[in-house]
Structure formats: C-alpha cells, structure tokens
C-alpha positions as CSV (number, residue, x, y, z in Angstrom):
1,M,10.8,-2.6,-4.9
2,A,7.4,-1.0,-4.3
3,E,4.1,-1.1,-6.2
4,I,1.6,1.6,-6.3
5,I,-2.0,0.6,-7.1
6,A,-4.4,3.2,-8.5
7,Q,-8.1,2.6,-8.1
8,G,-10.6,5.0,-9.6
9,A,-14.4,5.3,-9.1
10,E,-15.1,2.8,-11.8
11,R,-14.2,-0.9,-11.4
12,T,-12.3,-0.8,-14.7
13,S,-10.3,2.3,-13.7
14,Q,-7.2,0.5,-12.3
15,S,-3.5,0.8,-12.9
16,R,-0.3,-0.5,-11.2
17,R,3.2,0.9,-11.3
18,T,6.3,-0.8,-9.9
19,L,9.1,1.4,-8.6
20,R,12.7,0.3,-8.0
21,T,14.9,1.9,-5.3
22,R,15.7,5.5,-6.2
23,E,13.5,5.4,-9.3
24,T,11.4,8.5,-9.9
25,V,8.2,8.6,-11.9
26,V,5.9,11.5,-12.7
27,L,2.2,10.8,-12.1
28,G,-0.4,12.6,-14.1
29,R,-2.3,12.4,-17.4
30,D,0.7,12.9,-19.6
31,P,1.6,9.7,-21.4
32,S,5.4,10.3,-20.9
33,G,5.0,9.4,-17.2
34,W,2.6,7.2,-15.3
35,S,-0.6,8.1,-17.0
36,V,-3.8,7.7,-15.1
37,S,-5.9,9.1,-17.9
38,W,-9.4,8.4,-16.3
39,E,-8.8,10.9,-13.5
40,P,-9.8,14.4,-14.6
41,W,-8.5,16.0,-11.4
42,L,-4.9,15.0,-12.2
43,S,-2.8,17.6,-14.0
44,R,-0.7,16.4,-16.9
45,K,2.2,16.3,-14.6
46,H,0.9,16.2,-11.0
47,L,3.3,14.4,-8.6
48,E,6.8,13.3,-8.6
49,L,7.1,9.9,-6.9
50,T,10.4,8.4,-5.7
51,W,10.9,5.1,-3.9
52,E,13.7,5.4,-1.2
53,G,14.3,2.1,0.6
54,D,11.2,1.8,2.7
55,V,9.3,5.0,2.0
56,L,7.7,6.7,-1.0
57,K,8.5,10.4,-1.3
58,A,5.8,12.4,-3.1
59,T,6.3,16.0,-4.3
60,A,3.6,18.1,-6.0
61,L,4.8,19.7,-9.2
62,P,4.6,23.5,-9.7
63,D,1.7,23.6,-12.1
64,V,-0.7,21.4,-10.0
65,K,-4.1,22.9,-9.8
66,N,-5.9,20.3,-7.7
67,P,-5.0,19.0,-4.2
68,V,-3.5,15.7,-3.2
69,F,-5.0,14.3,0.0
70,F,-2.7,12.3,2.3
71,R,-4.1,11.1,5.7
72,G,-7.2,13.1,5.0
73,E,-5.5,16.5,4.6
74,P,-4.3,18.4,1.5
75,A,-0.6,17.8,1.1
76,G,2.0,19.1,-1.4
77,N,4.9,17.0,-0.1
78,F,4.7,13.9,2.0
79,T,6.4,10.6,2.7
80,M,4.4,7.4,3.0
81,R,5.0,3.8,4.0
82,H,3.6,0.4,3.0
83,G,-0.2,0.2,3.3
84,E,-0.7,4.0,3.2
85,C,-2.5,5.8,0.4
86,F,-3.2,9.2,-1.1
87,V,-6.1,10.5,-3.1
88,V,-6.5,12.7,-6.1
89,G,-10.1,13.4,-7.2
90,T,-11.9,10.0,-7.1
91,T,-8.7,7.9,-7.4
92,T,-6.9,6.3,-4.5
93,F,-3.2,5.4,-4.8
94,R,-2.1,2.7,-2.3
95,L,1.5,1.7,-1.7
96,N,2.5,-1.9,-1.4
97,A,6.1,-2.6,-0.6
98,D,8.2,-5.8,-0.6
99,E,8.3,-7.3,2.8
100,A,12.1,-7.2,2.7
101,S,11.9,-3.4,2.5
102,S,9.0,-3.0,5.0
103,P,9.6,-2.6,8.7
104,T,9.0,-5.7,10.8
105,P,5.8,-5.4,12.8
106,T,6.2,-5.1,16.5
107,P,4.4,-7.9,18.4
108,I,1.7,-6.9,20.8
109,A,2.6,-7.7,24.4
110,D,0.2,-9.9,26.3
111,N,-0.5,-8.2,29.6
112,A,-2.5,-11.1,31.0
C-alpha cells in the first residue's frame, strides 16, 4: 500500500489518501474522486493516480488546464517513488509507501 499526503499553503489544508496495489483514483476538486477542494489550481478531474507495486503512476487527464510539477518541471505523465512529491498550485503531494514495497536502501561504502 501507499499513502499520498496533500499539504496546502494553509496549515489546515491537509488530506491523506491510501492506495492499494493496482488501485486507481482521480485527483481533483470533484467529490467523486479524491477531492482536494482548497486548491483552486486543480481541475475537477486533474490526475489519474495508480499504485503499481513500488511506484505511483500519474497521468494528467485531457481537460487539465494547469500544470503539475514533478522534480521541478511541468509533467503530464510521470512515475514516482517513495519520498518523492509533485505540486499543483500551492499544494504538495508526497508519496509514502510501505517499507515492504519500497526498495532496500543501498549502504554507503566506507572508503577509509
């Protein structure tokens, strides 16, 4: 499973969404999906988000008018891993994945 945490500009502008493997949710202001109503830069149906094992696949929907920024660049489609985030307007969406589905960190070699 994965959890996406949305944090807006205001301290009270927060939301969390848990995704199970191969579950897809539509992010936007539409109450039929994952509604993040405080963010005016989100379209009613902005992004389709699908959790696939250890990555989140994001696809901008056809009627999107405002950009999604991933790794500091506008992106229509992208894949992100645990700890990464994307931004729409003033809201940051961070991915937190279960440790079981996250890659094991590689130890740093001691060259001493």
